[in-house]
C-alpha positions in Angstrom: 0.0 0.0 0.0 1.5 3.3 -1.0 1.8 6.3 1.3 -1.2 8.3 0.1 -3.6 5.3 0.3 -2.3 4.4 3.7 -2.7 8.0 4.9 -6.3 8.1 3.6 -7.1 4.8 5.3 -5.7 6.1 8.6 -7.7 9.3 8.2 -10.9 7.3 7.6 -10.3 5.1 10.7 -9.7 8.2 12.8 -12.8 9.9 11.4 -15.0 6.9 12.1 -13.8 6.8 15.7 -14.5 10.5 16.2 -17.9 10.3 14.5 -18.9 7.4 16.8 -18.1 9.4 19.9 -19.4 12.7 18.6 -22.7 11.1 17.8 -23.0 9.6 21.3 -22.2 13.0 22.8 -24.2 15.4 20.6 -27.3 13.2 20.6 -27.4 13.1 24.4 -28.5 16.3 26.1 -27.7 15.0 29.6 -24.1 14.5 28.6 -24.0 18.0 27.2 -25.5 19.5 30.3 -23.2 17.6 32.6 -20.1 18.8 30.7 -21.2 22.5 31.0 -22.7 22.3 34.6 -19.6 22.0 36.7 -17.4 24.7 35.1 -20.4 27.1 34.9 -21.4 26.7 38.6 -17.8 26.9 39.7 -17.2 30.0 37.7 -20.4 31.7 39.1 -19.4 30.8 42.6 -15.9 32.4 42.3 -17.3 35.4 40.4 -19.6 36.2 43.3 -16.7 35.8 45.7 -14.8 38.4 43.6 -17.8 40.7 43.6 -18.0 40.4 47.4 -14.3 41.0 48.0 -13.6 43.6 45.3 -14.5 46.7 47.4 -12.1 45.7 50.2 -9.2 44.6 47.9 -7.1 46.7 45.6 -5.7 43.5 44.2 -9.1 42.4 42.9 -10.1 46.0 41.9 -7.1 46.1 39.6 -7.9 42.7 38.0 -11.6 41.9 38.6 -11.5 38.9 36.3 -8.6 37.2 38.0 -10.5 34.5 39.8 -12.9 34.0 36.9 -10.0 33.6 34.5 -8.3 31.2 36.8 -11.5 29.0 37.0 -12.0 29.0 33.3 -8.3 28.1 32.6 -8.4 25.4 35.2 -11.4 23.8 33.6 -9.6 23.7 30.2 -7.1 21.4 31.9 -9.7 19.4 33.7 -12.0 19.0 30.7 -9.0 18.2 28.4 -8.0 15.4 30.7 -11.5 14.0 31.2 -12.1 14.2 27.4 -9.3 11.8 26.8 -10.0 9.4 29.6 -13.8 9.3 29.3 -13.6 8.6 25.6 -11.5 5.6 26.5 -13.8 4.5 29.3 -16.9 4.5 27.1 -15.2 1.9 24.9 -14.5 -0.1 28.1 -18.1 0.2 29.3 -19.4 -1.0 26.0 -16.9 -3.9 25.9 -15.7 -2.5 22.6 -12.0 -2.4 23.1 -11.4 -5.9 21.8 -13.4 -5.1 18.6 -11.4 -1.9 18.1 -8.0 -3.5 18.5 -8.7 -6.5 16.2 -9.8 -4.0 13.6 -7.2 -2.2 11.4 -7.3 0.7 13.9 -3.8 1.4 15.1 -2.9 2.6 18.6 -1.8 6.0 17.5 -5.0 6.5 15.5 -6.9 5.7 18.7 -4.9 8.3 20.5 -5.6 10.9 17.8 -9.3 10.2 18.1 -9.2 10.6 21.8 -7.4 13.9 21.5 -9.9 15.3 19.0 -12.8 14.3 21.3 -11.0 16.0 24.2 -11.0 19.3 22.3 -14.7 19.0 21.4 -15.6 18.2 25.0 -13.5 21.0 26.4 -15.0 23.6 24.0 -18.5 22.5 24.9 -17.9 22.5 28.7 -15.7 25.6 29.0 -17.6 27.4 26.2 -20.8 27.5 28.3 -19.0 28.8 31.3 -17.3 31.5 29.2 -20.7 32.6 27.9 -22.2 32.9 31.3 -19.1 34.8 32.6 -19.7 37.3 29.8 -23.5 37.4 30.3 -23.6 37.7 34.1 -20.3 39.4 35.0 -19.2 41.2 31.7 -15.9 39.3 31.7 -14.7 37.8 28.5 -11.8 35.3 28.6 -11.0 36.4 25.1 -9.9 39.8 26.5 -6.6 38.0 27.3 -5.9 38.1 23.6 -3.1 36.1 22.0 -1.8 34.8 25.4 -5.1 32.9 25.7 -4.0 30.7 22.8 -0.7 30.0 24.6 -2.5 29.2 27.9 -5.0 26.9 26.1 -2.3 25.0 24.2 -0.3 24.3 27.3 -3.2 23.3 29.5 -4.8 21.1 26.9 -1.5 19.3 26.2 -1.0 18.7 29.9 -4.6 17.4 30.2 -3.9 15.0 27.3 -0.8 13.7 28.9 -2.5 12.9 32.2 -5.6 11.5 30.4 -3.5 9.1 28.4 -1.5 8.0 31.5 -4.8 7.5 33.4 -6.3 5.5 30.5 -3.2 3.3 30.5 -3.4 2.7 34.2 -7.1 1.8 34.0 -6.4 -0.6 31.1 -3.6 -2.2 33.1 -5.4 -2.5 36.5 -9.1 -2.4 35.4 -12.0 -0.1 36.2 -11.1 -0.3 39.8 -8.6 2.4 39.0 -11.3 4.6 37.3 -11.3 7.1 40.2 -7.9 8.2 39.0 -9.6 10.0 36.1 -11.3 12.3 38.6 -8.6 12.5 41.2 -5.3 12.7 39.3 -5.7 16.2 38.0 -6.4 17.6 41.5 -3.0 16.4 42.6 -1.6 19.3 40.5 -3.9 21.9 41.9 -1.9 22.8 45.1 1.3 23.3 43.1 -0.3 24.9 40.0 -1.0 28.3 41.7 -4.4 28.5 40.3 -5.6 31.2 42.7 -2.3 32.3 44.3 1.3 32.9 43.3 3.8 30.1 43.5 5.9 32.3 45.8 3.5 31.7 48.7 4.3 27.9 48.7 7.0 26.4 51.0 10.4 26.1 49.3 10.1 22.3 48.8 6.7 22.7 47.2 8.0 25.5 44.9 10.6 23.0 43.6 7.8 20.6 42.7 5.7 23.4 41.2 8.6 24.3 38.9 8.3 20.7 37.4 4.6 21.2 36.7 3.7 23.0 33.5 0.4 24.4 34.9 2.3 26.5 37.4 3.9 28.5 34.5 0.5 28.9 32.8 -1.2 30.5 35.9 1.8 32.6 36.7 1.6 33.8 33.1 -2.2 34.5 33.4 -1.5 36.7 36.5 1.2 38.6 34.6 -1.2 39.4 31.8 -4.1 40.5 34.1 -2.0 42.3 36.7 1.1 43.5 34.8 -0.4 43.6 31.3 2.5 41.7 29.8 2.9 38.3 28.3 6.0 36.5 29.7 7.2 34.4 26.8 9.7 32.5 29.0 6.9 31.1 31.1 5.2 29.9 27.9 8.3 28.1 26.6 9.1 26.6 30.0 5.6 25.1 30.2 5.7 23.9 26.6 9.1 22.1 27.2 7.8 20.3 30.3 4.6 19.4 28.4 6.7 17.7 25.7 8.1 15.5 28.4 4.7 14.9 30.0 3.2 14.0 26.6 6.0 11.6 25.8 5.5 9.8 29.1 1.7 9.8 28.8 1.8 8.3 25.3 4.4 5.7 26.2 2.5 4.6 29.3 -0.6 4.2 27.2 1.1 2.2 24.5 2.8 0.0 27.1 -0.6 -0.7 28.7 -2.1 -1.6 25.4 0.8 -4.0 24.7 0.5 -5.6 28.1 -3.3 -6.0 27.6 -2.8 -7.6 24.2 -0.2 -10.1 25.5 -2.3 -11.1 28.5 -5.6 -11.3 26.6 -7.2 -8.6 28.7 -8.9 -6.6 25.9 -11.9 -8.9 25.6 -12.4 -9.0 29.3 -12.7 -5.3 29.9 -16.1 -3.9 30.7 -18.5 -3.0 33.5 
């Protein structure tokens, strides 16, 4: 098979996988609502906290959208990670993994399909919260301008890496490890500086924070909102660490798939 035909075949397999999950998602209003519910409610809660504290805080008066922006950016990371892992879990729930991996679908094509669905889920979930932030509090995340693209890129890649690693662990140890999909991302929260600068952390936690790409993203967000400058060095530091995270996440996932194939686990996965 020559290269163009092989590329077209791969594209068709990826498209079929994406269409399957997009159909399940877009035809189910409870799924759509559940994706938008959590980020919207969290954003509204923090927005009202900001409104309450603003008269007593010069810090919040100078950047009234600080907490709202932090919530919305955090949900990009959270939804990006869940988008990868939940797409994989749905195949496990339906006992479809064995069918997928005896088909011509390759592991890297499965990964691409998961990443695309992650972006779709993230845009739906966070998009609703962004709309209500603008409607209720006159804050637009798009006011961040070009840096928003840099923040989104780094957060979604980090979410992908964690989602692939979690998918691999669940494939290796079964659905008993499913809680990792909900808990893993929150291990990063204390050292990400979502609502506070990294400088307030103890020295040993600051060292850990410097190895986490999200800490650079939220420091960068505060620089944009408070100092009105985009710190490119923070972007590049986050991107470099994300490359390592993504490499580790992909390889953990591929190793788990290889292990499951060798031990005949793919046909046994399910609820």
